[in-house]
C-alpha positions as CSV (number, residue, x, y, z in Angstrom):
1,M,0.2,-0.1,-0.5
2,K,0.9,3.4,-1.0
3,L,1.7,5.8,2.0
4,S,1.4,9.4,2.1
5,I,3.3,11.2,4.9
6,V,2.3,15.5,4.8
7,V,4.9,17.6,6.7
8,P,3.8,21.0,6.9
9,I,6.3,23.3,7.2
10,Y,7.4,26.7,8.3
11,N,10.4,28.2,8.8
12,G,12.4,24.8,8.9
13,E,15.6,25.4,7.6
14,K,17.8,24.2,10.7
15,T,16.1,20.9,11.2
16,L,14.9,19.8,7.5
17,R,17.4,18.0,6.0
18,K,17.2,15.7,9.0
19,C,13.9,15.8,8.9
20,L,13.4,15.1,5.0
21,D,17.4,12.7,5.1
22,S,14.9,10.5,7.4
23,L,12.0,10.0,5.2
24,I,13.7,9.2,2.1
25,N,16.0,6.7,3.8
26,Q,13.3,4.6,5.2
27,T,13.3,1.1,4.6
28,Y,9.4,1.2,3.6
29,E,10.2,2.7,-0.4
30,N,6.1,2.3,-1.3
31,L,6.2,6.1,-0.1
32,E,4.4,9.5,-1.5
33,I,6.5,12.5,0.5
34,I,4.4,15.6,0.7
35,L,5.9,18.8,1.6
36,V,3.6,21.6,2.3
37,N,5.7,24.9,3.1
38,D,3.4,27.5,4.5
39,G,5.0,30.6,3.3
40,S,8.2,30.2,5.1
41,K,10.8,33.3,4.7
42,D,13.9,31.2,5.2
43,D,15.5,28.9,2.9
44,S,12.5,26.6,3.7
45,L,11.2,26.0,-0.1
46,K,14.2,25.9,-1.2
47,I,15.5,22.7,0.8
48,C,12.3,21.0,-0.2
49,E,12.6,21.8,-3.9
50,E,16.5,20.4,-4.1
51,Y,15.0,17.3,-2.1
52,Q,12.3,17.1,-5.4
53,K,15.1,17.3,-7.8
54,R,16.6,14.0,-5.3
55,D,13.7,11.9,-5.0
56,K,11.0,11.6,-7.6
57,R,8.5,10.8,-4.5
58,I,8.6,13.9,-3.1
59,K,5.7,16.2,-3.9
60,V,6.5,20.3,-3.0
61,I,3.6,22.7,-2.5
62,S,3.6,26.2,-1.6
63,Q,0.7,28.5,-0.1
64,I,1.1,31.9,1.7
65,N,0.8,31.4,5.6
66,Q,-2.2,29.7,6.9
67,G,-1.0,27.9,9.8
68,P,-0.1,24.2,10.5
69,S,-3.8,23.2,10.1
70,K,-4.5,24.8,6.8
71,A,-1.7,23.1,5.5
72,R,-1.9,19.8,6.4
73,E,-5.5,19.8,5.1
74,N,-4.3,21.2,1.6
75,G,-1.7,18.2,2.0
76,I,-4.4,15.8,2.8
77,K,-6.3,17.2,-0.4
78,N,-3.2,16.2,-2.4
79,A,-2.5,12.8,-1.0
80,T,-2.9,10.1,-3.4
81,G,-1.9,7.0,-1.1
82,Q,-4.1,4.4,0.6
83,L,-2.6,5.3,4.2
84,I,-1.8,9.0,5.5
85,G,0.9,10.1,8.0
86,F,1.9,13.0,9.2
87,L,5.4,14.3,10.4
88,D,6.9,17.9,11.7
89,S,9.3,19.8,10.4
90,D,11.5,19.7,13.6
91,D,10.9,16.1,14.4
92,H,12.3,12.9,12.2
93,V,11.7,9.1,12.0
94,N,13.6,6.4,12.7
95,R,14.7,4.4,9.5
96,D,12.2,1.6,10.3
97,M,9.3,3.2,11.6
98,Y,6.8,3.6,8.5
99,E,7.7,-0.4,7.3
100,K,7.0,-1.4,11.0
101,L,4.1,0.5,11.3
102,V,2.3,-0.9,8.1
103,D,3.2,-4.6,8.7
104,E,1.4,-4.0,12.6
105,L,-1.8,-2.4,10.3
106,E,-1.8,-5.4,7.8
107,K,-1.4,-8.3,10.4
108,T,-3.8,-6.6,12.4
109,D,-6.3,-5.8,10.2
110,S,-6.2,-2.1,11.5
111,D,-7.4,1.1,10.4
112,I,-4.8,3.0,12.6
113,S,-1.3,1.9,13.7
114,I,0.7,3.8,16.9
115,C,4.0,3.6,17.5
116,G,5.8,4.4,21.2
117,Y,8.3,8.1,20.6
118,N,11.2,9.4,21.8
119,F,10.5,13.1,23.7
120,N,13.4,15.5,23.7
121,Y,13.4,18.8,25.2
122,A,15.7,21.7,24.8
123,G,17.6,18.6,22.3
124,K,17.9,16.5,25.0
125,L,16.6,13.4,25.2
126,V,14.0,13.3,28.5
127,A,12.1,10.1,27.8
128,S,11.4,7.4,25.4
129,I,7.2,6.9,25.6
130,G,5.6,3.9,24.8
131,S,3.1,1.6,26.6
132,E,2.4,-2.4,25.9
133,K,1.6,-4.0,22.7
134,R,-2.1,-3.8,21.9
135,K,-4.7,-4.1,19.9
136,F,-8.3,-1.9,20.1
137,D,-11.6,-2.8,18.5
138,K,-14.3,-1.6,20.6
139,E,-15.5,1.9,21.5
140,L,-11.8,3.3,20.7
141,L,-13.3,7.0,21.5
142,F,-14.1,5.0,25.1
143,Q,-10.6,4.1,25.5
144,Y,-9.5,7.3,24.5
145,L,-11.8,8.9,26.8
146,K,-10.7,6.4,29.6
147,Y,-7.0,6.1,29.8
148,D,-4.3,8.8,28.6
149,F,-2.3,6.1,26.6
150,I,-4.2,6.6,23.4
151,E,-2.5,10.0,22.7
152,C,-3.8,12.1,19.9
153,M,-1.1,13.8,18.4
154,L,-0.7,12.7,14.5
155,W,2.6,12.2,13.9
156,N,3.3,8.6,15.7
157,K,0.3,7.1,13.9
158,I,-0.6,6.1,10.0
159,F,-3.8,5.9,9.4
160,K,-6.4,4.5,6.2
161,A,-7.2,7.3,3.7
162,D,-10.6,6.7,4.1
163,L,-11.2,7.4,8.1
164,F,-10.6,11.4,6.5
165,N,-14.1,11.2,4.8
166,N,-16.4,14.0,6.0
167,V,-13.7,14.9,8.6
168,K,-13.7,18.3,10.1
169,H,-10.3,20.7,9.6
170,Y,-10.1,23.2,12.7
171,N,-7.8,26.3,12.7
172,Y,-6.4,26.8,16.4
173,N,-3.2,27.7,17.1
174,K,-3.0,24.9,18.9
175,G,-5.5,21.7,19.8
176,E,-6.3,21.2,15.6
177,D,-4.4,18.4,15.8
178,L,-6.1,16.4,18.8
179,L,-9.4,17.4,17.0
180,L,-8.5,15.8,13.6
181,C,-7.4,12.8,15.9
182,I,-10.3,12.2,17.9
183,Q,-12.9,12.5,14.1
184,L,-10.3,9.9,13.4
185,I,-10.7,7.5,16.1
186,G,-14.2,7.9,16.0
187,N,-14.5,6.7,12.1
188,A,-12.5,3.8,12.7
189,N,-13.0,0.0,13.7
190,R,-9.7,-1.0,15.2
191,M,-6.4,0.3,15.9
192,C,-3.0,-1.0,17.0
193,Y,-0.3,-0.5,19.2
194,L,3.6,-1.0,18.9
195,N,5.7,-0.7,21.6
196,E,8.9,0.9,20.2
197,P,10.0,4.6,20.1
198,L,9.9,4.9,16.5
199,Y,9.5,8.8,16.3
200,N,11.6,11.1,17.8
201,Y,10.0,14.0,18.7
202,Y,11.4,17.6,19.3
203,V,9.7,20.0,21.9
204,N,11.4,24.0,21.5
205,P,11.1,25.9,25.0
206,N,9.9,28.6,22.8
207,S,7.4,27.2,20.8
208,I,3.5,27.8,20.8
209,M,2.7,24.9,22.7
210,R,4.9,26.2,25.5
211,S,4.2,29.5,25.1
212,K,3.3,31.6,28.3
213,F,-0.2,32.3,29.4
214,T,-2.3,34.8,27.5
215,L,-5.9,34.9,27.0
216,K,-5.5,32.9,24.3
217,S,-4.6,29.9,26.5
218,L,-8.3,30.1,27.6
219,R,-9.0,28.5,23.9
220,E,-8.0,25.5,25.7
221,L,-12.1,25.3,26.8
222,E,-13.1,25.9,23.8
223,I,-11.1,22.8,22.3
224,Y,-12.7,20.7,24.9
225,D,-16.7,21.7,23.7
226,E,-15.4,20.8,20.1
227,Q,-14.0,17.6,21.8
228,L,-17.8,16.7,23.6
229,N,-19.3,17.5,20.1
230,I,-17.3,15.1,18.8
231,F,-18.1,12.4,21.4
232,K,-21.3,13.7,21.2
233,Q,-21.8,12.6,17.5
234,K,-19.3,9.5,17.7
235,I,-20.9,8.0,20.8
236,K,-24.2,6.4,21.5
237,N,-25.3,6.3,25.1
238,L,-23.0,9.2,26.3
239,N,-24.4,9.9,29.5
240,K,-22.6,6.8,30.8
241,Y,-19.4,8.3,30.1
242,N,-20.4,11.6,31.8
243,D,-17.3,11.4,34.4
244,Y,-15.0,10.6,32.3
245,L,-16.6,14.3,30.1
246,I,-16.1,16.0,33.6
247,Y,-12.5,14.4,34.4
248,R,-11.2,15.7,30.9
249,K,-12.7,19.4,31.2
250,F,-11.3,19.1,35.0
251,N,-8.3,17.9,33.9
252,C,-8.1,21.4,31.3
253,V,-9.2,23.5,33.7
254,I,-6.2,22.8,36.7
255,R,-3.4,23.2,33.5
256,I,-4.7,26.6,32.4
257,I,-4.6,27.5,36.2
258,L,-1.0,26.2,36.4
259,N,-0.1,28.4,33.5
260,M,-1.8,31.1,35.1
261,C,0.7,30.6,38.2
262,E,4.0,29.9,36.2
263,S,3.5,33.3,34.3
264,F,2.2,35.5,37.0
265,S,-0.8,36.2,35.2
266,F,-3.2,35.3,38.4
267,V,-1.6,39.3,39.6
268,T,-3.5,40.9,36.8
269,Q,-6.4,38.5,35.8
270,Q,-7.8,37.6,38.8
271,E,-11.6,37.8,37.6
272,I,-10.5,34.7,35.2
273,L,-8.9,33.2,38.0
274,K,-11.4,33.2,39.9
275,N,-14.0,32.0,37.2
276,L,-11.8,29.0,36.6
277,C,-11.4,28.1,40.2
278,N,-15.3,28.3,40.3
279,Q,-15.8,25.7,37.0
280,M,-13.0,23.4,39.1
281,I,-15.1,23.7,41.7
282,D,-18.3,22.5,40.1
283,L,-16.5,19.7,38.0
284,Y,-15.6,18.4,41.0
285,D,-18.8,18.4,42.6
286,K,-20.5,17.2,39.2
287,I,-18.2,13.9,39.2
288,D,-19.6,11.3,41.0
289,N,-16.5,8.5,41.4
290,K,-13.8,10.5,42.6
291,K,-11.0,7.8,42.0
292,I,-11.5,9.2,38.7
293,I,-9.8,12.4,38.9
294,L,-6.9,10.4,41.3
295,P,-4.2,10.0,38.2
296,V,-4.8,14.0,37.3
297,L,-4.3,14.8,40.7
298,K,-1.1,13.0,40.9
299,K,0.4,13.9,37.8
300,H,-0.2,17.9,38.9
301,Y,0.6,17.5,42.4
302,N,4.4,18.3,42.2
303,K,3.4,21.4,40.9
304,I,0.5,22.5,43.2
305,V,2.8,22.5,46.2
306,K,6.1,23.0,45.0
307,Y,5.0,26.4,43.5
308,K,7.2,28.9,45.8
309,Y,4.4,31.5,44.6
310,M,1.8,29.2,45.1
311,Y,1.2,30.6,48.5
312,F,0.0,33.9,47.0
313,V,-3.0,32.2,44.6
314,Y,-3.7,29.8,47.7
315,M,-4.6,32.9,49.9
316,Y,-6.6,34.3,47.2
317,L,-8.7,31.4,46.8
318,Y,-8.5,31.1,49.8
319,N,-10.5,34.0,50.6
320,N,-12.7,34.0,48.1
321,L,-13.4,30.6,47.3
322,R,-14.3,29.1,50.7
323,K,-15.4,25.9,49.5
324,L,-12.0,25.4,47.3
325,K,-10.1,24.2,50.5
326,I,-11.9,20.8,50.0
327,V,-10.4,20.5,46.4
328,I,-7.0,21.4,47.5
329,K,-7.0,19.0,50.4
330,E,-8.1,16.3,47.9
331,M,-5.3,17.3,45.8
332,V,-2.6,16.8,48.5
333,K,-4.6,14.0,49.8
334,F,-4.6,12.2,46.5
335,G,-0.9,13.3,45.8
336,K,0.8,11.9,49.3
337,K,-0.8,8.5,47.9
């Protein structure tokens, strides 16, 4: 089966050669490599055209700057493979990644094939992330709701092309890949997971995903609402998964609050902080099975109790939102387990 790999590119000249070298040297040779230059101002387009001359499998598309979501959408429209995958221009893949993913997909008759990845921060390997070898073939979106091991990034997966029929593309600064991935999971009948870190993911500390709190950070809640709309369309009897839905929003709200604290934004955005904390309290009250939120409380516990300046946040919250005392006490109690 032909596999189309879509690579959105914006000002990627420093990492692009390593990325493309990892693609053209894949052991799985039946590839279509679609490079979408998203209005780069550096030499990215020149590098793309150079590699196109070297490898006939490469197709170069150039567009005005519209963001990674539009670049990805443009690449999907031009893909001719029976399978589609994605690669970020600042990352690279192991030489046998796509051969192994296609092989596992064919052996298990799956619609989506997933692998683990190496997480690199500021140029240093931090962790290799994966899970045991699995096959999922029932209630796939529920598996995503209930467990965090189905991470909704696009780049460590390959998808059957027909899963992209009738999907909606969102143009957010971040989170648009998550919304696309959830739709694809909802369209699939079976997924397989290969426990090998075959993708090499690099995080720039100054990237969009790692930026400090701004009012645009609140769009994460909009993204949650869009997720909920997708779940309503794809999952029957959604009410029985209500606790898991609330859990995910609870996690989202805590992340935004912590982001505000990291950047000291709570000093100037007290009304926003108060609103978020009220949301967190309401969500906490709505969860019937409190054990569900144990993972998120454990995950954020160290940050919550160890920020030196969190004392000021605590005092503000303590004085304005009495009920939050209960939630904070629960966080501390769960965090110590």
